[in-house]
C-alpha positions in Angstrom: 13.4 -61.9 -32.5 10.4 -59.9 -33.9 8.5 -60.4 -30.6 11.5 -59.0 -28.6 11.8 -55.9 -30.9 8.8 -53.9 -29.5 9.8 -54.7 -25.9 13.3 -53.5 -26.5 12.0 -50.3 -28.2 9.7 -49.6 -25.3 12.5 -50.1 -22.8 14.8 -47.9 -24.9 12.2 -45.1 -25.0 11.4 -45.3 -21.3 15.1 -45.2 -20.4 15.8 -42.3 -22.8 12.8 -40.3 -21.4 14.1 -40.6 -17.9 17.7 -39.8 -18.5 19.2 -36.3 -18.3 21.6 -36.9 -21.3 21.1 -35.3 -24.6 18.5 -37.1 -26.8 18.5 -37.6 -30.5 16.5 -35.1 -32.6 12.9 -36.0 -33.2 13.4 -35.9 -37.0 15.7 -38.9 -36.7 13.4 -41.0 -34.5 11.1 -43.5 -36.0 7.4 -42.5 -36.3 6.4 -45.2 -33.7 8.9 -43.8 -31.3 7.6 -40.3 -31.7 4.0 -41.5 -31.0 5.1 -43.3 -27.9 7.0 -40.2 -26.7 4.0 -37.9 -27.2 1.9 -40.3 -25.1 4.5 -40.3 -22.3 4.6 -36.5 -22.4 0.8 -36.1 -22.1 0.7 -38.5 -19.1 3.5 -36.4 -17.5 1.6 -33.2 -18.3 -1.4 -34.4 -16.4 0.5 -35.2 -13.3 2.6 -32.0 -13.0 1.7 -28.6 -14.6 4.4 -27.3 -16.9 4.4 -23.5 -17.4 6.2 -22.1 -20.3 8.6 -19.2 -19.9 6.2 -16.7 -21.5 3.4 -17.7 -19.1 5.8 -17.4 -16.2 6.7 -13.9 -17.4 3.0 -13.0 -17.7 2.2 -14.3 -14.2 5.2 -12.4 -12.7 4.2 -9.2 -14.6 0.6 -9.5 -13.2 1.9 -10.1 -9.7 4.1 -7.0 -10.0 1.1 -5.0 -11.2 -1.0 -6.2 -8.2 1.8 -5.3 -5.8 2.1 -1.8 -7.4 -1.7 -1.3 -7.2 -1.6 -2.2 -3.5 1.2 0.3 -2.9 -0.7 3.0 -4.8 -3.8 2.3 -2.7 -1.7 2.7 0.5 -0.4 6.0 -0.8 -3.8 7.2 -1.8 -5.7 6.8 1.4 -4.4 6.8 5.0 -6.4 6.7 8.2 -5.4 9.1 10.9 -6.9 10.0 14.3 -7.4 13.6 15.0 -9.4 15.0 17.9 -10.5 11.5 18.9 -12.1 10.8 15.5 -11.1 8.8 12.5 -10.1 10.7 9.3 -8.9 9.7 5.9 -6.4 11.7 3.8 -4.6 11.3 0.5 -1.9 13.8 1.4 1.2 12.9 3.4 2.6 14.6 5.3 -0.5 16.4 6.5 0.1 20.2 6.2 -2.0 23.4 6.4 -4.7 23.3 3.8 -4.7 19.5 3.4 -8.1 18.0 2.8 -9.2 15.3 5.3 -12.4 13.2 5.3 -14.2 12.7 8.6 -15.4 9.1 8.5 -18.0 9.5 11.3 -19.5 12.7 10.0 -19.0 11.8 6.3 -17.7 15.4 5.7 -14.6 16.8 4.1 -12.7 19.5 5.8 -9.5 21.5 5.4 -6.9 21.7 8.1 -6.4 25.3 9.3 -2.9 24.7 10.6 -3.7 25.8 14.2 -4.4 24.0 17.4 -6.7 24.8 20.3 -5.6 23.7 23.7 -7.2 23.9 27.1 -5.1 23.9 30.2 -6.0 22.1 33.3 -6.8 24.5 36.2 -3.7 25.9 37.8 -1.4 24.9 34.8 0.6 27.3 32.5 2.0 27.0 29.0 5.5 25.6 29.0 8.5 27.6 27.8 8.9 25.3 24.7 5.3 26.0 23.7 5.9 29.7 24.1 9.0 29.5 21.9 7.5 27.3 19.2 4.0 28.8 18.8 2.3 32.2 18.4 -0.3 32.1 21.2 -3.7 33.8 21.2 -5.9 33.6 24.3 -9.5 32.6 23.4 -11.0 32.1 26.9 -9.9 31.2 30.4 -7.3 28.5 30.2 -8.0 28.1 26.4 -5.5 29.1 23.8 -5.1 29.0 20.0 -1.6 27.9 18.9 -0.1 28.7 15.5 3.3 27.2 14.7 6.0 29.9 14.3 7.7 27.9 11.5 4.8 28.0 9.0 6.8 26.5 6.1 5.5 23.0 5.5 4.8 21.9 9.0 3.8 18.3 9.4 0.7 18.9 11.5 0.5 15.2 12.6 4.0 15.5 14.2 3.0 18.7 15.9 -0.2 17.2 17.1 1.6 14.2 18.5 4.1 16.5 20.2 1.3 18.5 21.8 -0.3 15.3 23.0 2.8 14.7 25.1 2.3 18.0 26.9 0.0 18.0 29.9 -3.0 19.7 28.3 -6.5 19.0 29.3 -7.8 19.1 25.7 -6.0 19.4 22.4 -7.8 19.9 19.1 -6.5 20.4 15.6 -8.7 23.0 13.9 -10.6 21.8 10.8 -12.7 23.9 8.6 -15.8 22.1 7.4 -17.4 25.0 5.6 -18.4 24.2 2.0 -16.2 25.3 -0.8 -17.8 28.1 -2.8 -17.7 27.0 -6.5 -19.6 30.0 -7.8 -17.4 32.4 -9.7 -17.7 36.1 -9.1 -17.3 38.6 -11.9 
């Protein structure tokens, strides 16, 4: 009978560890049973990682922070194409006075809010252009266009709209002159 007792205890422990039913509190278990249960738990821990709720919350919080940082980076710098060159800007929508960075020239410039267009020979400005812009002739077939609605005009939308017209050349004016930081008294 004494030889069968350890075998039955081991069977009882292994069955109770595998079942989903409520188990007896550890305080009521025998010390040998507690030791065997701890050994079984460490072997299970080695095979499958068990993450506590606080660790899960920390991981989820860190993932949320990473996601927010990526969104902030997206909002901070955007690449746009103006006049056939790549620019970066931190302002959206792009409006008059916005600062843009020319990636090729490695220069910062400010958008003037005007466009210069060159017509193909024999072409004229359309009626919609004449209604939407103040027009100043610069040279033969070359015009400076200033949007009539100067309140917060999205220059990229206007630029794309002008690209759909049949102009020979379209350029958004950018001022690259250095900003004067000297104060005058």
